[in-house]
N, C-alpha and C positions, 0 to 999 in steps of 0.2 A: 395489427402488428406494425411497429415503427419501421420506417424504411431508411436504409443507408444508401445514399445516392452513389452513382458511379464516381463522382468527384471525391466523395468521402473515402471510398475504398482505394482510389488511386492515391489519395494523400497519405493514407496509412501505409500503402505498399512502397511508396517512393520516398518517404521521409528518411533519407539516409544522412542528412546534414547534421552531424553530431560531432562537435569538436570537444565535447566534455571529456572524452577519453584521453585527450592530450595530456602529457605530464605537465606539472605546474611550470617547469622551466621553459616550456614552449607555448604557454598560454598568455596571450596579451593581457587578459584580465588580471593576471597576477604580476606579470613583468612590469607593466606601466606603473602601478602603485609602488613596486619595489624601486623603480628608477626615480620616482618622486621622492621616496624616503632617502635614497642615496644623495640626490641633489640637495635636499633639505639639510642632511647631516653635514655635507661638504660646505654648505653655506654657513652653518654654525661654526665650523672650524675656521673658515676664512674670517668670520666676524671676530672670533676670539684672538686671531693672530694679527688683526689690524687691517686685513685686506677687505675693507667694507664694500668697495665697488664690486669686487668678484663675488662676495657673499650675497649682495643684493641680486646680482644676475642669477646666481644659483637658486636663491629663494624663488625668483620668478619662474625658473625652469621647473622647480619642484611644485610650485603652485599650479602652473599650467598642466603639467602631467597629471597631477592628482585630480584637478578639476575636470579634466577630459573624461574621466571615468564616470562622473555622475552629473555634471552640469548639463550636457546635451540631453540626457535622458529626462532630467527634471523639467527642463524647458519644453521638451516635446510633450510630456504628459500634461503640462499646464496648458499649452496652446491647442493641442489636438483632442485631449480628453477632459480638460478642465480639472485635472487631479492635482491636489496639493499634497506634497509628501515631505519627508524629512530631508530629501536631497535638495528641494527648493529652498528650504529654510537655511540649510548649510551654504547654498549658493549666495543667498542674500547676506548672510553674516560675513562670509569671506569677502564679498564685494564691499561691504561697509568698512571692514578692516583695511582693505586696500585704499579706499578713498581717504581714510584717516592717516595713511602712510605706514600702516603696520603690515607690510608685505610678509614679514617673517611669521606673524601670527596666522595670516591667511594661508600661507604655505603649510604650516603645521596642521591647521584644520583640514585642508584638502588631503594631505598625506594620510593622516590618521583615519579619516572617514573612508577614503578609498581603499586602504589596506584592510581595514576591518571588514568592509563589505566584500572585498575580493576573497579573503580567507573564508568567510561564511559561505559564499557561493561555491568556492572550490571544494569545501568540505561536504557539500550536499549535491554534487553532480548526480544526475539520474540517467539511467539508460532509456532509450527510446524504442526498443525493439518489442515491447510487450504487445502492443496492438497488432503488429505484424504477425506475432505468434498465434493470435486468435484466428486470423484468416488462413493461416497455414494448416489449420485443422481440416479445412475443406480441401479435398483433392482437386487437382487441376482438371481432371477429366472424370467422366462417369459413363458407365455402360448402360445404354438405354435400349429398351426392347422396342423394336419396330416390326410389328406383325410376328412372324415366326423367327426373325433374325434379330441380331443385336448390333448396335452401332456405338462407337465411342464418340462422345461429344464433350465440348468444354463445359465445365461446371457452371460457368456464368451464363450459359445459354439454356440452362434447364428451365422448363416452364411447368406451371401447375398442370397436373394430369399425366405428365411423363411417367413411364414405368421404368424404374431403375433396377438393374440386376446387381446385387451386392454379394460378392463371394467372400469366403472366410478370410479374415485378416484385412479386409478393405474398410475404409471409412465411408460413412453415408454422406453424400454431397449436399443434401438439403433435407428439410423437414418432410416427413411423409407418413404414410400408413401402410402397414404390411398387408399385401394382397395374397402372397403365396409363400410357403416355407415356414420353418420353425428354426429358431436359433437362440443364442445368448448374445447380448450386447454389452460391451464395456462402455458405460455412459458416464464414467467418473469425470471426464473433462467437462461435461455439461451439467450434471446434477450433483456431482460430488459423491455419488453412491459407489462405495468400493466393491460391493457385491454385484456381480453381473445380473442383468435383467433378462428373464426369459420372455421371448416375443413369439407371437403367432399371428395368423391373419386377423386383422381388425385392430391391432395394437398400434398406437401412434409412436413414432420414433423421431429423434432429433438429429439435425446435421452435426457431424463431428463424432457421432457414436461409432464404435468399432465392432464390426461383425466378427464373432469369434469362432463360430462352428459352421452351421449349415448355410446353403445358398438362400437368399431372400429376394423376393420381388416386392418392390416398394413403390407405391404411387405417390408422386410428389404433391405435397399440399402447399408448397411455397416455392417461389422462383429461386434460382441459384444465387441471386444477388439480394434476396430479401428473406432470410431465414433466421433461426435463433442465434446463430453465431454473429451475423452482421448486426443483429439487434443489440447483442452484448457490446460490440464495438461502439455503436452509437451511444448507448447508455454511459459507457466509460468516458467517451469524449465530452458528452454534455455535462456529466458530473465534474470532470476535471476543469472544464471551462468555468463552471459556477464557483468551484473552490478557488480557482485562480484569481477571482475577483476579491477574495477576502484579504483585506489589508493587514500588514504587520502592525503590531501595537504602536511602534514609534510613528508610523505613518498616520494612524488614527489620531494620535495626539497632535501631530503636525497639522492635520487638516484644519482645525479651528485656530491653531496657534499662528500659522502663517498670515492669514488676513488680519488677525487681531494685532499682531506685532507691527505689520505694515501701517495699519490705520493709526495705531498709537504713535509710531514714529512720525507720521505726517502731522498728526495733531500737535505733537511736541514741537516740531519745527515751525509750523504755521502759527499756532496760537502763541507760542513763546515769542516768536519774532514780532507779531502784531502787538502783543501786550507790553513787551520790554523795549522794543525798538532796536534790538541787537540781533539781527538775523544770523550773523556769523556764529555767535555763542549758541543759539538754539538749534541751528542746523547741525552744528558739531554734536550737540547733545542728542539730537535725533539719530545721528549715525552711531553714537555710543549706545543708544537704546537698541539698535539693530544688533550690535555685537553682544550686548548684555543678554539679549534674547536668543543668542546662538545656542542650539541644543547640542553643544559639543559632547557633554557627558552622556546624553541620551543616545546620540548618534554612534558614539564609539563603544560605550560600555555594554549596550544591549547585544551587538554582534559579538563582542569579546566573550560575554557570558554564554551566548549560544554556542559559539565555537568550542569553548572550554567544556561545556556540558556534553556536547555531541562527541567530542574527542574522548571524553571519559566513558561515555556510553558505548562507543565502538569497541573499547577494550574488553567489555564483557558481553559482546555479541549483539549490540543494538545499533543499527544504522539508521540515522534520521536524515531525511532528504532535504529539508528546508528549515529555515529559521521559523517561519510561520507555523510549520508542522510541530516544531518543538514547543512553541508557545501554547498551541492547542493541546499537546500531549499532557502538559501539566494540569489541564483543567478537566480531563476526562472523568466522568462519574458513572458511566455504564459501559459494559462490554457486550457486544454481540459476537458470538463465537461460532465459527463453522465446526461441524462435527468431524467429518472424515478428513484424516490427515492432520487435524489440529488437536481435537480432543482424543482422537483415536490414532492408532499406529499406521493406518492405511495398509495393513498387512493382514488379510484374513487368515485366521488360524482355527484349528479344531478346538472348540470350546467344551464339547460334551459328546460322549458316546453312550448310547443305551443299547441293551442287547435283549434278544428273546432267549427263551430257555434253550440250553445246549450250546451257547456261543459265549465267548469272552470278548471283552473290549479290544484286546490285542488282536484277536482273530478277525473281528469285524473290520478294524482299521486295515489290517494286512490284506484282506480280501478286496476291500475298496481300493486300496493303493495299488494293488496288482493290476487293476483295470485302469485307474485314473492315470497311470504312467503312460498310457497310450492316448490320453485325451488332451485336447487343446482348450478345454473349458477352464476359465480363470480360477474356479474353485479347486481344480485338480491339484494344483501346487500345494494348497493348504493340506490336503489329505496325504499326498505323497511325502510331504515334509514330516508329517506326524508318524509315518511308518516307512522310513528310508530303506529298510532291509526286506521289504515285501517281495514275495516270489513273483515270477513272471507268468502272466496269463497267456493263453493261446486263443486263437480264433476270435479275436476281439473285434467287435463292430460297434459303431457309435451312431445313435439316432439323434439328429440335431433337435434340440429343444426338449428332449426326453431324458436320455441317459446313455449308458454304455453297458455292454454285456460281453461275456467271454467264458472260457473254460479254464478251471484251475483245479489241479489234482483230480481230474475226472468229474468234477462237479460243475454245474452251470451256475455262474455268478452274474448278477446284474446290479447296477448302481444307478439310481435316478431320482428324480424329484417325486414328492408325494402325489403329484398329479398323474404320474405315470405308473408308479409302483405303490399299491395300497399298503398303508402302514399296518393293517391288521391289528394284532394285540398291542402294538406299540402306539396306537393312535393317540391315546391320552398324553403319553410322554412327548410325542412329536408336537402336539398342540401346545404343550407347556413350553417346549424349546422355542417354537415360533413366537409365542407371546413374549418371550424374553429377547426377541430381536435376532434370533439365529436363522440362518438359511439351512434347511435340513435336507439331507439326501438319505434315501432308504437303501439298505443293502439286502439283496435277496440271495439265498443259496438254495439251489434245487427247488426253485419256484415258491419258496416260503420266506417271509421276512426274518432275517437273522439279526438285524440291528438298524440303528439310525445314528447318523453323525451330524452334529450341529456345528456349523461354521460361523464365526463372527469376527468382525474387526474390533479387537478389544480396546478398552479405554486405556489411555496412558496412566501408569501407576501414580503419578504425581497430581493428577487432575483434582481429586477430592480435596487434597490439602490446599491447592491453589485457589479453588472456588471458595473454600471456607475462609482463607486469608483475605480474599477480595471482599467477601461479605462483611467480615469484621471491620474492614476499612470503609464501609459504606458504599462500595462499588457493586452495582447490580450486574448480573450475568444472564444473558439470553442465548439459548442455543438455536442456531439457524441451520437447516440441513435439507438437502434434496432427498434424503432417505425416507422410507416409509415411517408413518407415525409410530408404529409398534416398536421398531428398532430404536427410534429416537427417544421415545419415552423410557425404554428400558435403560439405555445408557445414561440419560439425564438423571434418572433416579440414583444410579451409582455415583454420578459426579456431584450430586447435591444441587442440581439446577432445577428450579421449579418452572421457569418460563421457557417452554419448548415450542418451536414453530417448525413443522416438518413438511415434506413433500413440496418444497419450494423450488421453483425455477430461478435462474439468475435474476430476472427482473423482479420476481417476488421478494428475493432477499434484499434487493436495493430498496424496494418499497417499505419493507419491514424496518430497515435501518433508518430510513427517512422518518418513519413514524416515531421510532424511539428517540431520534435526535431532537424532535420537537420539544420534548419535556426536559431533556438534560443532555449535556455533551456526551456523545456516544462514539466509541471506537469499534471498528469491525476487524476481527482477526480471522484470516483464512490463508489458504495456500494454493488454491486451484484456480483454473481459468473461470470456472463457474462463479467464483467469488469476486471477480474483477469489478462488476458494476457496484456491488455493495461496498467494496473497499474504497472505490472512488466517491461514492455517495456519502459515506460516513464523515463525521467531523474529523476523524482520523482513521486512516486505513493502515492496518498492520499485517504484513506478509510474513508468514512463518516459514523458516527454513530457506537457506541460500539456494537449495536445489528445487525450490517451488517453481510453479509456472511463471514464465516471463511476464505474462499478462497480469498476474497477481502482484508481482514485484513492481511492475510499472505503475499499476493503479494505486499502490499503497504509498503512504507518506513515511512509514517506518518499516524496516525489514529486520527480522531476527535471523541471525546466521545459523541458529540451531533450532531444535524442536522441544527443548526442555521448557515446559510452561511455567516453571518456577521463576523464569526470567521476567514474566509479566509483572508481578508485584514489585520486583526490584526496579524494573524500568519505569513503572509509574511513580514509585517513590523518588527516583532520581529526577524525573521530569518535574515533579511537584517542587522539589527543592530548587531546581534551576529556575522554575517559574517564579518562586518566591524571591530569589536573588534578583531576577529581572525586575520584579515589582519594586524591590528596595531601591535599585538604581534609578528606576523611572521616577519614584517619589522624590529621591534626592535631587535628581536633575531638574525636575519641575520646581522644587523648593528653591533651588539656586536661582533659577530664572525669576521666580516670584520675588525674591529678596533683592536681586540686582536691579530690576527694572525701576522701582521707585528711587533707589539710591542713584541710578544713572540720570533719571529725569530731574531730580533735584540738584544734581551736580555734586553730591556728597562724594561720589566715586568718579574718578576720571577714567579714561580708557585704559591706562596702565594698570590701575587697580582692578578693573573689570577683567582684563586679560589674566592677571595673576590669579584671581579667584577661580576663573574657568580652568586654568591649568592645574590648580590644586585639586579641584573637583574631579577633573579627568583622572588624575592619579588615584584618587580615592575609589571612584566607581570601577575603574579597571581592576584594581587590586581586589575589590569585592567580587567582581565578575569572575576573576580567576579562581575563586573558591568553588565555583561550579565544576572545576576539573576534578575535584575529589570524588571518588566513587561512593555512591550511596548504597548502603546496605538495606536489604528488604526488611 
């Protein structure tokens, strides 16, 4: 098992430094570019009215303010990490313009690039509370058995071999194995399984699971600081760190462009001076080459396109957290989908009732509901909801891990699992229901089986339509779930999904996603804490539902504010269109540079003409980028 060190846990717990929640009018990252634009606009006004000195001062102010937002970072990346990015090329181009006396052009470059980047960053602020939510699933203290007595100790002090006493309603503080007692565990936060798990001596249990009924004694098999939940934290951190190294498209282009342009400018200046004997002419041309190679259109239009597309997506319930995520979104060719809460409603309901001779479905439901109204078992709500007007039973007693019994209208009624109450003549029908992925309870009346009730977390009605649409568009779908293979196979058949991987722990889901990503760009869709490692490991993580687990939302790159899966094809179509527009702008921007460079080297175009072409190109690509604001229909 992977280990999360104390420093890692401390970092997760204490990382409260988050100024992303500040409104834009209090954020320096936005206010400084705005101030740069105001100064630049004021400089233009002064220039048009004849106050050229005041205009020049204002241009310098606008230039310095705009440059402050990206120049230090670009230089820091260059000298500390050796990284060449779009910010460095913008720095070089602005410097070249200043040397040639075009402070106005340099100020325009600095303002436009800084405001575009600020808008993109502000549009994609993300919360930082997700990983803290993971560790909050572990209680602060645990009750440990010491001989015949019990003592309360801090969870982080738990050691392998300690015997924990877990009462109903309490969470398990670390991984372990049941040594005494029977109960049902809510493991949805760990495995994603919505149906509670019956446990008895010898069964392994995971940290974070909730004990719902009887008292359990659990022998710890992992230390309090090294269990399944801390492993999830480490997996998410590692995956996010790896994903954070993936460069934006513009930066990938700038990486070879920056040294290439600098070498070309040096060659133009040095060779031209040596061959012509006119250093002033060729050094000037070298500086013009730097400005000609300025990726103005690329630097401005890509963020404008991204912001436009993300703004449009947010209007129909899709929140994209970064520009790099949006670029990856448009290239997705395979979806890995969590079952519980994503494909299903995460609300177990009565799916089928079968009866023995002499009983009706309504009677069986009413008898069961009369007892389950007294139960704390998670399945009880599904049965009582199916028969809300059930009579009240008397002398009710519950046996943890087995079932519940009582008296109703003078008859003895019992409800429990097939392992406790024999199905009798209903055995074949019970087996059939279980093969369809249902959890079955047997209902006895006067010591004889009267019926059986099948409970299942039903598929969302739109799922088959969505899967069929995705398949028509060439996007494959894989189901990943912590549920048992029988339940998963039954629901996958209804959904039209052929690739099913069941009984997966969080780390297994992350491994499966990594395997799928090797052959094609893959997105993971989920909504639970157990999905966090897979969401972080995928090329793109998509969290379903604004009310989903904080850890899932933190780990994901995209969040859907609702649960209607028909949003998936629409969001993918919108992202593909936005990616197409980005590619158009990139091609146009590179083409402009490719055309301007030879014209600048040969002297056919001077600096004024080069600047004019750049400004026209900026207008064209920005207008093209704004087309991404149109909502794309599925």
